[in-house]
Backbone bond lengths (Angstrom), bond angles and torsions (degrees), N, CA, C in turn:
res aa  C-N    CA-C-N  psi(-1)  N-CA   C-N-CA  omega(-1)  CA-C   N-CA-C  phi
1 M - - - 1.432 - - 1.521 107.51 -
2 H 1.311 112.57 132.14 1.444 119.12 179.69 1.500 109.97 -106.60
3 I 1.287 113.66 137.37 1.457 118.54 177.00 1.533 107.10 -103.94
4 V 1.300 114.63 122.34 1.461 120.25 -177.84 1.514 108.02 -117.86
5 D 1.282 113.54 131.53 1.460 118.90 178.32 1.525 108.21 -76.38
6 K 1.328 116.55 128.54 1.452 120.60 -175.86 1.536 112.26 -66.88
7 S 1.309 116.95 -32.49 1.469 119.17 -178.35 1.531 110.50 -66.46
8 S 1.338 116.93 -40.43 1.457 118.97 179.13 1.518 110.05 -72.21
9 F 1.307 118.67 -31.68 1.454 122.18 178.53 1.537 110.12 -66.26
10 N 1.320 115.86 -41.52 1.466 119.92 178.92 1.537 110.81 -65.34
11 Y 1.302 117.02 -34.27 1.456 120.81 179.70 1.525 110.29 -63.97
12 F 1.343 115.59 -49.26 1.463 119.01 -179.61 1.517 111.06 -66.95
13 E 1.310 117.20 -35.61 1.456 120.78 -179.91 1.537 110.88 -67.03
14 S 1.339 116.29 -43.57 1.465 119.17 179.88 1.540 110.45 -67.24
15 K 1.341 117.48 -34.09 1.448 120.96 178.60 1.524 110.08 -68.05
16 S 1.334 117.36 -40.11 1.458 120.16 179.29 1.528 110.23 -69.13
17 I 1.325 117.88 -32.32 1.469 120.99 177.05 1.533 109.34 -67.35
18 K 1.328 117.23 -42.19 1.453 120.66 178.16 1.529 110.70 -62.97
19 N 1.328 116.62 -43.90 1.460 120.64 179.39 1.516 110.99 -62.53
20 S 1.311 117.56 -41.41 1.465 120.09 -178.13 1.529 109.86 -70.21
21 S 1.329 118.17 -34.52 1.474 119.33 179.21 1.528 110.41 -70.48
22 T 1.332 117.29 -39.35 1.473 119.02 177.30 1.521 110.51 -68.15
23 R 1.324 116.01 -34.15 1.470 118.88 177.21 1.523 110.53 -65.06
24 R 1.339 115.38 -41.00 1.469 119.17 -179.91 1.534 110.80 -64.80
25 V 1.323 116.64 -41.32 1.463 119.94 179.79 1.526 110.00 -66.53
26 A 1.324 117.73 -43.45 1.461 121.58 179.06 1.528 110.30 -63.21
27 K 1.344 117.05 -40.45 1.453 121.21 179.12 1.526 110.59 -65.74
28 L 1.329 115.86 -38.89 1.457 120.53 178.15 1.530 110.53 -63.51
29 F 1.327 117.05 -44.06 1.466 120.19 177.99 1.528 111.48 -64.08
30 R 1.333 116.13 -41.81 1.452 119.16 -179.93 1.524 111.23 -63.65
31 R 1.339 115.97 -39.94 1.461 118.97 179.85 1.530 111.60 -70.39
32 S 1.317 116.47 -42.23 1.467 118.97 -176.03 1.523 112.35 -73.80
33 L 1.325 117.29 -30.30 1.458 120.65 -178.25 1.525 113.20 -100.55
34 N 1.295 117.13 15.86 1.456 120.96 179.07 1.522 108.19 -73.19
35 S 1.325 116.98 115.51 1.455 120.45 -175.01 1.523 112.44 -69.53
36 K 1.311 117.74 -33.99 1.461 120.20 -179.60 1.522 110.89 -66.00
37 K 1.321 115.31 -43.47 1.460 119.40 -179.77 1.520 110.25 -67.56
38 C 1.326 116.40 -42.52 1.461 121.22 178.82 1.523 110.19 -64.27
39 F 1.327 117.69 -38.88 1.451 121.41 -179.79 1.526 111.23 -67.62
40 R 1.333 116.31 -35.04 1.469 119.52 177.86 1.522 111.30 -71.52
41 E 1.329 116.88 -40.20 1.461 119.69 -176.21 1.533 111.77 -78.95
42 F 1.324 117.40 -42.42 1.462 121.65 -177.01 1.531 109.36 -130.95
43 P 1.313 117.84 79.73 1.470 119.14 -174.59 1.534 113.77 -66.05
44 V 1.320 117.60 -36.79 1.466 120.09 -178.75 1.526 109.77 -68.62
45 L 1.328 115.94 -44.72 1.457 119.96 179.34 1.521 111.28 -63.85
46 A 1.318 117.02 -40.56 1.465 120.52 179.41 1.534 110.88 -66.60
47 A 1.329 117.10 -40.40 1.473 119.89 178.40 1.523 109.97 -65.86
48 F 1.328 116.59 -41.37 1.469 119.92 177.27 1.526 110.06 -63.28
49 H 1.324 117.34 -38.71 1.458 121.05 179.18 1.526 110.65 -65.13
50 R 1.326 116.49 -42.83 1.468 119.97 178.66 1.522 110.87 -64.85
51 A 1.329 117.07 -41.16 1.460 120.86 179.05 1.533 110.29 -64.61
52 T 1.319 116.35 -40.64 1.466 120.16 178.22 1.521 110.88 -64.92
53 D 1.337 116.73 -42.21 1.466 120.03 177.13 1.528 111.25 -61.17
54 G 1.322 116.40 -43.35 1.463 119.91 178.39 1.520 111.92 -63.91
55 A 1.335 115.92 -40.99 1.464 119.14 179.13 1.527 110.97 -65.49
56 L 1.326 116.94 -39.90 1.468 119.83 178.64 1.521 111.58 -66.21
57 L 1.328 116.44 -41.45 1.467 118.99 177.03 1.530 110.92 -64.35
58 G 1.336 116.99 -40.05 1.458 120.37 176.63 1.520 111.84 -63.66
59 L 1.324 116.22 -39.44 1.462 120.47 178.55 1.527 111.00 -65.43
60 V 1.321 116.54 -43.20 1.471 120.40 178.54 1.528 109.73 -63.00
61 F 1.325 116.58 -42.98 1.464 120.41 178.58 1.524 110.64 -62.45
62 T 1.335 117.38 -43.43 1.457 121.43 179.00 1.523 111.46 -62.56
63 V 1.322 116.96 -42.31 1.465 120.72 178.91 1.517 110.64 -63.08
64 V 1.321 116.97 -41.73 1.466 120.43 179.37 1.532 110.46 -64.26
65 V 1.328 117.04 -45.36 1.461 120.57 -179.45 1.526 110.65 -64.20
66 M 1.328 117.09 -44.44 1.465 119.93 -179.34 1.525 111.63 -66.42
67 S 1.318 117.56 -35.36 1.464 119.13 177.21 1.526 110.59 -68.31
68 I 1.317 117.26 -37.54 1.466 120.09 176.91 1.522 110.01 -64.37
69 V 1.335 116.90 -43.79 1.466 120.65 179.82 1.522 110.34 -63.86
70 S 1.327 117.19 -43.63 1.470 119.28 -178.56 1.529 111.47 -68.06
71 L 1.323 117.43 -37.90 1.465 119.40 176.97 1.523 111.37 -65.95
72 H 1.334 116.24 -37.78 1.459 119.67 178.37 1.530 110.27 -66.47
73 A 1.338 116.64 -42.83 1.468 119.85 178.47 1.528 110.72 -64.67
74 Q 1.312 117.06 -38.55 1.468 120.11 177.94 1.529 110.64 -64.33
75 H 1.328 116.32 -39.80 1.463 120.70 178.21 1.531 110.39 -63.67
76 L 1.336 116.54 -44.68 1.466 119.52 179.24 1.522 111.12 -64.51
77 W 1.341 117.20 -39.01 1.459 120.27 178.60 1.527 109.98 -64.91
78 A 1.325 117.48 -41.60 1.467 120.42 179.52 1.530 110.76 -63.14
79 L 1.331 116.83 -41.01 1.466 119.88 176.96 1.531 111.43 -62.82
80 S 1.331 115.91 -45.41 1.463 119.42 179.97 1.521 111.13 -63.63
81 F 1.315 116.99 -40.31 1.451 120.17 -179.61 1.524 111.18 -66.72
82 S 1.327 117.16 -39.86 1.474 118.83 178.33 1.527 110.69 -66.31
83 R 1.338 116.96 -37.47 1.464 120.03 176.27 1.525 110.75 -65.51
84 L 1.343 116.48 -39.52 1.459 120.47 178.16 1.528 111.02 -62.85
85 E 1.327 116.42 -43.84 1.466 119.79 177.77 1.526 111.05 -62.74
86 T 1.327 116.82 -41.22 1.458 120.43 178.46 1.524 110.91 -62.69
87 S 1.333 116.46 -44.47 1.467 118.79 179.78 1.524 111.18 -66.41
88 R 1.332 117.93 -36.69 1.471 119.91 176.95 1.521 111.00 -64.71
89 D 1.316 116.54 -41.13 1.466 119.59 177.25 1.526 111.17 -62.27
90 L 1.339 116.11 -42.87 1.463 119.58 179.08 1.526 111.58 -65.03
91 I 1.332 116.95 -40.37 1.465 119.93 177.85 1.518 110.12 -63.84
92 H 1.316 116.56 -41.72 1.465 120.17 178.75 1.539 110.93 -62.03
93 K 1.331 116.92 -44.95 1.465 120.39 177.91 1.529 111.20 -63.70
94 F 1.343 115.75 -38.38 1.457 120.27 178.69 1.527 111.00 -63.61
95 K 1.339 116.97 -43.75 1.470 120.65 178.70 1.521 110.88 -65.52
96 E 1.315 116.86 -37.65 1.469 119.50 177.35 1.526 110.83 -63.39
97 S 1.324 116.50 -44.09 1.464 119.13 -179.41 1.529 110.91 -66.71
98 I 1.352 116.95 -36.76 1.473 119.42 176.82 1.521 110.20 -64.00
99 S 1.329 117.05 -43.75 1.468 118.81 -179.55 1.530 111.48 -65.24
100 I 1.319 117.32 -36.41 1.467 120.23 177.27 1.522 110.12 -65.29
101 L 1.343 116.58 -44.12 1.470 119.99 178.58 1.529 111.10 -64.65
102 E 1.329 117.57 -42.32 1.463 119.76 178.97 1.525 111.46 -62.87
103 S 1.314 115.96 -43.97 1.469 118.56 179.84 1.527 110.30 -64.03
104 H 1.334 117.64 -36.82 1.464 120.78 177.80 1.524 110.65 -64.73
105 F 1.355 117.10 -47.22 1.465 119.64 -178.76 1.519 112.06 -68.68
106 L 1.334 117.58 -36.72 1.463 119.52 179.20 1.528 111.64 -69.88
107 A 1.307 116.40 -32.99 1.467 118.68 178.48 1.525 110.87 -71.67
108 S 1.316 116.64 -31.51 1.465 119.20 -177.48 1.525 112.26 -84.83
109 K 1.311 118.97 -18.88 1.466 122.06 -178.35 1.528 110.51 -97.00
110 S 1.282 115.09 149.74 1.466 120.80 172.42 1.525 107.46 -113.15
111 L 1.314 116.92 152.40 1.456 120.61 -178.41 1.528 110.35 -72.52
112 P 1.314 117.75 137.82 1.465 119.24 176.91 1.532 110.19 -69.76
113 K 1.306 115.48 157.18 1.465 120.27 -176.38 1.523 112.37 -74.68
114 S 1.312 118.33 -16.79 1.464 120.68 -178.34 1.535 112.54 -77.22
115 I 1.313 118.52 -13.97 1.456 121.25 179.97 1.524 108.77 -81.71
116 V 1.335 114.71 128.60 1.459 121.46 -179.03 1.524 107.34 -102.63
117 T 1.313 116.16 141.06 1.460 118.93 176.70 1.523 108.96 -68.00
118 A 1.307 116.33 143.63 1.466 121.13 -175.06 1.516 110.49 -82.42
119 K 1.348 114.45 133.87 1.459 122.61 174.51 1.519 106.94 -131.18
120 T 1.291 116.62 159.03 1.462 119.26 179.34 1.517 111.54 -67.37
121 S 1.304 117.97 -26.84 1.468 120.06 178.79 1.534 111.02 -71.95
122 N 1.319 118.25 -22.20 1.465 121.55 -179.23 1.531 113.25 -88.91
123 L 1.339 117.66 -6.92 1.465 120.52 -176.96 1.512 111.15 -83.18
124 L 1.327 116.47 146.65 1.460 122.74 176.53 1.522 108.68 -107.41
125 Y 1.305 116.71 133.81 1.462 121.52 178.52 1.519 108.88 -106.35
126 L 1.331 116.46 126.82 1.461 122.18 -177.93 1.525 109.46 -110.78
127 D 1.324 115.38 149.45 1.462 120.56 176.14 1.528 110.04 -75.43
128 K 1.327 114.13 159.60 1.466 120.21 178.41 1.517 109.15 -68.56
129 P 1.349 118.11 132.38 1.470 119.32 -178.55 1.532 111.05 -70.67
130 N 1.302 116.09 153.30 1.454 122.03 179.12 1.527 108.85 -81.38
131 I 1.308 116.40 115.37 1.478 121.20 -174.28 1.519 110.71 -73.67
132 E 1.311 118.06 -37.28 1.465 120.86 -177.73 1.524 111.26 -63.71
133 R 1.276 115.74 -31.92 1.454 119.64 -178.80 1.530 111.79 -74.39
134 Q 1.330 117.04 -31.00 1.466 120.58 -175.96 1.527 112.38 -80.72
135 L 1.333 117.49 -42.03 1.457 119.91 -175.93 1.516 110.47 -90.80
136 P 1.323 117.87 126.80 1.469 119.05 176.34 1.529 109.28 -72.75
137 I 1.308 115.62 142.16 1.461 120.96 -178.71 1.524 108.06 -97.90
138 Y 1.326 114.50 122.21 1.458 120.88 177.15 1.516 107.60 -109.84
139 S 1.265 116.66 139.99 1.462 119.14 176.16 1.520 108.73 -78.70
140 A 1.306 115.97 148.93 1.458 121.15 -173.99 1.521 112.07 -71.79
141 W 1.321 118.43 -25.44 1.455 119.35 -174.38 1.517 113.20 -77.81
142 N 1.350 118.86 -19.64 1.460 118.47 -179.10 1.520 113.49 -93.36
143 K 1.335 118.33 0.72 1.464 120.98 176.06 1.522 109.30 -98.64
144 S 1.271 116.25 142.33 1.454 119.16 175.36 1.535 109.09 -83.85
145 F 1.304 114.45 162.32 1.466 119.76 -179.18 1.527 110.99 -62.49
146 L 1.317 116.46 -40.41 1.458 120.83 -179.71 1.529 110.76 -64.65
147 H 1.296 117.27 -40.53 1.466 121.59 178.49 1.530 110.14 -63.43
148 K 1.350 116.62 -43.09 1.459 120.58 177.45 1.528 111.10 -62.39
149 F 1.326 115.38 -42.02 1.466 120.26 -177.79 1.525 111.83 -66.64
150 I 1.320 116.65 -40.48 1.465 120.79 -177.94 1.521 111.07 -70.19
151 H 1.322 117.36 -40.57 1.455 121.34 -175.08 1.533 113.50 -97.79
152 Y 1.311 116.69 17.11 1.455 120.24 178.59 1.527 109.61 -69.51
153 P 1.342 119.32 130.91 1.470 119.65 -177.71 1.517 112.12 -70.31
154 I 1.321 115.43 143.08 1.462 121.75 179.33 1.524 107.70 -105.50
155 N 1.318 116.01 119.58 1.465 120.24 179.04 1.523 108.70 -87.56
156 Q 1.306 115.46 130.71 1.462 120.57 -179.83 1.529 109.60 -83.53
157 G 1.305 116.53 153.34 1.469 121.64 175.07 1.506 111.78 91.64
158 Y 1.300 114.50 -164.10 1.457 120.72 -175.17 1.504 111.50 -94.80
């Protein structure tokens, strides 16, 4: 004859009930979410579900890539802007130092006596030069492409 304590028996019994209930829930989830069974029973719905999953994964991937690209572009813009501010500060300091040096040299120098103050009566007005006369005209057919390319004028600025 075995003597069993009822309190310990209830403990093991309640634990086995909990295990069996979790097993039933896990089995239910496994059966309901079984893709093979779902694909056999509802092929159109399963294909639509797979397509939707693929589209969502593609969308998430696209969002991640675009956020990385935008963050990288923002970082590059911030670097360029900080460099621009630094160069502007340096240019400003350079102009200040030039103006200080010019004011120092101008204060220490006196004007020579040979310089005459400018008046409108002392100015000479010249006619506009004739451009056609100054530039030789070459016909386009006697120049080679390489010659045109090498001697093509470069315009400065924007």
